[in-house]
C-alpha positions as CSV (number, residue, x, y, z in Angstrom):
1,M,1.2,-10.4,-13.6
2,V,0.5,-7.0,-12.6
3,E,0.5,-4.7,-15.7
4,E,0.0,-0.9,-16.3
5,G,-3.1,-0.4,-18.4
6,K,-4.5,-3.7,-17.2
7,P,-7.6,-4.5,-14.5
8,A,-5.7,-5.0,-11.1
9,P,-6.5,-8.4,-9.7
10,D,-9.1,-7.8,-7.0
11,F,-8.7,-7.9,-3.9
12,T,-10.2,-8.6,0.1
13,L,-8.6,-8.8,3.7
14,T,-9.5,-7.6,7.1
15,S,-8.5,-3.7,8.0
16,D,-6.7,-2.1,10.7
17,S,-10.9,-1.5,12.0
18,G,-12.2,-5.4,11.4
19,E,-13.9,-4.9,7.9
20,Q,-13.5,-6.3,5.2
21,V,-11.9,-4.3,2.1
22,S,-12.3,-5.2,-1.7
23,L,-10.2,-3.3,-4.9
24,E,-14.3,-3.7,-5.9
25,S,-16.2,-2.2,-3.9
26,L,-13.7,0.4,-4.5
27,R,-14.8,1.4,-8.5
28,G,-15.3,5.1,-8.7
29,Q,-12.7,6.9,-6.9
30,P,-8.3,6.6,-7.8
31,V,-7.1,4.2,-5.6
32,V,-3.2,3.3,-3.4
33,L,-2.5,1.0,-3.1
34,Y,0.9,0.5,-1.2
35,F,2.6,-2.6,-0.1
36,Y,5.6,-1.7,2.3
37,P,7.5,-4.9,4.6
38,K,6.8,-4.2,8.9
39,D,4.7,-2.1,11.3
40,D,6.4,0.6,12.7
41,T,9.9,0.0,11.0
42,P,12.3,3.1,10.3
43,G,11.4,3.0,6.5
44,C,7.8,2.5,7.1
45,T,7.2,4.7,9.4
46,T,8.7,7.3,7.0
47,Q,7.0,5.6,4.5
48,A,2.8,6.1,6.2
49,C,4.6,9.6,8.5
50,G,4.8,11.3,4.7
51,I,1.4,9.7,4.1
52,R,0.3,11.4,6.3
53,D,1.3,14.7,6.1
54,A,0.2,15.3,2.6
55,W,-3.2,13.5,3.4
56,G,-4.5,17.1,2.0
57,E,-3.2,16.2,-0.8
58,F,-4.5,12.8,-1.7
59,E,-8.1,13.6,-0.4
60,R,-7.7,16.2,-2.5
61,A,-7.0,13.7,-6.0
62,G,-9.8,12.1,-4.6
63,A,-8.0,9.2,-3.6
64,V,-8.6,5.7,-1.2
65,V,-4.4,5.1,0.4
66,L,-4.8,1.7,1.2
67,G,-1.1,0.8,2.5
68,V,-0.7,-3.4,2.8
69,S,1.6,-5.7,5.3
70,P,1.8,-8.9,6.3
71,D,1.6,-7.6,9.9
72,D,-2.2,-8.7,12.2
73,E,-5.1,-6.7,11.9
74,R,-3.6,-5.9,15.9
75,S,-0.5,-4.2,14.9
76,H,-1.5,-2.5,12.5
77,V,-4.0,-0.5,14.8
78,K,-1.0,0.2,17.1
79,F,1.2,1.9,14.1
80,K,-1.9,3.9,12.9
81,E,-2.6,5.0,16.3
82,K,0.7,5.8,17.6
83,Y,1.4,8.1,14.4
84,D,-1.6,9.3,13.5
85,L,-2.4,7.9,10.0
86,P,-5.2,8.5,8.4
87,F,-6.0,5.8,6.3
88,T,-6.3,2.1,6.3
89,L,-4.0,-0.6,6.3
90,L,-4.7,-3.9,5.5
91,A,-4.1,-7.5,6.7
92,D,-2.7,-10.3,4.2
93,T,-0.8,-11.7,6.3
94,D,-0.1,-15.9,4.2
95,H,0.9,-12.9,1.6
96,A,-1.2,-14.1,-0.6
97,I,-2.0,-10.8,-1.6
98,A,1.8,-9.8,-1.7
99,E,2.4,-12.8,-4.4
100,K,-0.7,-11.6,-6.7
101,Y,0.7,-8.4,-6.9
102,G,4.3,-9.9,-7.8
103,V,6.1,-7.9,-4.6
104,W,6.2,-11.2,-2.9
105,K,10.4,-11.6,-3.2
106,E,13.5,-13.3,-1.8
107,K,15.7,-10.3,0.2
108,S,19.1,-10.3,1.8
109,F,19.8,-8.5,4.9
110,A,23.4,-9.1,6.2
111,G,24.2,-12.1,4.1
112,K,21.0,-14.3,5.0
113,K,18.5,-14.9,2.9
114,Y,14.2,-14.6,3.0
115,M,11.3,-13.9,1.4
116,G,9.2,-10.4,2.2
117,V,7.6,-7.2,0.4
118,E,9.1,-5.4,-2.2
119,R,7.8,-1.3,-1.2
120,S,6.1,-1.0,-3.7
121,T,2.6,1.2,-4.6
122,F,-0.5,0.7,-7.5
123,V,-1.8,3.8,-8.7
124,I,-5.6,2.0,-9.3
125,D,-7.8,4.2,-11.7
126,A,-11.7,4.7,-11.0
127,D,-12.2,1.5,-13.2
128,G,-10.0,-0.7,-11.0
129,N,-7.2,-0.9,-14.1
130,V,-3.7,-0.4,-13.1
131,A,-3.0,3.6,-13.9
132,R,1.2,3.4,-12.7
133,E,3.4,0.7,-11.6
134,M,6.3,1.8,-9.1
135,R,9.0,-0.4,-7.8
136,N,11.6,0.0,-4.6
137,V,10.1,2.9,-4.8
138,K,11.8,5.2,-2.0
139,A,10.4,5.7,1.9
140,D,10.9,9.1,1.9
141,T,9.7,10.1,-1.9
142,H,7.6,8.4,-1.5
143,A,4.2,10.3,-1.0
144,D,4.7,12.9,-3.2
145,D,5.6,10.6,-6.1
146,V,2.4,9.6,-5.4
147,L,1.0,12.3,-5.7
148,A,2.7,13.2,-9.2
149,A,1.5,10.3,-10.4
150,L,-2.3,10.6,-8.8
151,A,-2.5,14.2,-11.2
152,P,-4.5,14.3,-14.4
């Protein structure tokens, strides 16, 4: 299970550009790893566009931003292009990384239960440790909340 102050679980996933991205390869800089349920849905779009609109502040913080969902690379490419997203999206199609981070949860909608991603963010420091764990984040305040967590 993921805990603040402990090493973040490593992973390697395929990005929207088709490259393999591993957490280990990003050591030396802070990483914002945010899990979201689905490309191009209202809440997820609000969340992603909030980061896009505050992109200069994320760059000033030196942070690498990685969005992770169960969608495949093609879906990520469309989502990224449609909203001009400046950060990397990673495909966790088998939800293995979501499970590793404890964000693959039972959810319910309209009386039906199903498994899905709990909107969550992990701020990982330059040494690879979880500096901040944020669960059930609010899409509309997400960017500001993460920037506050990145502040020294």
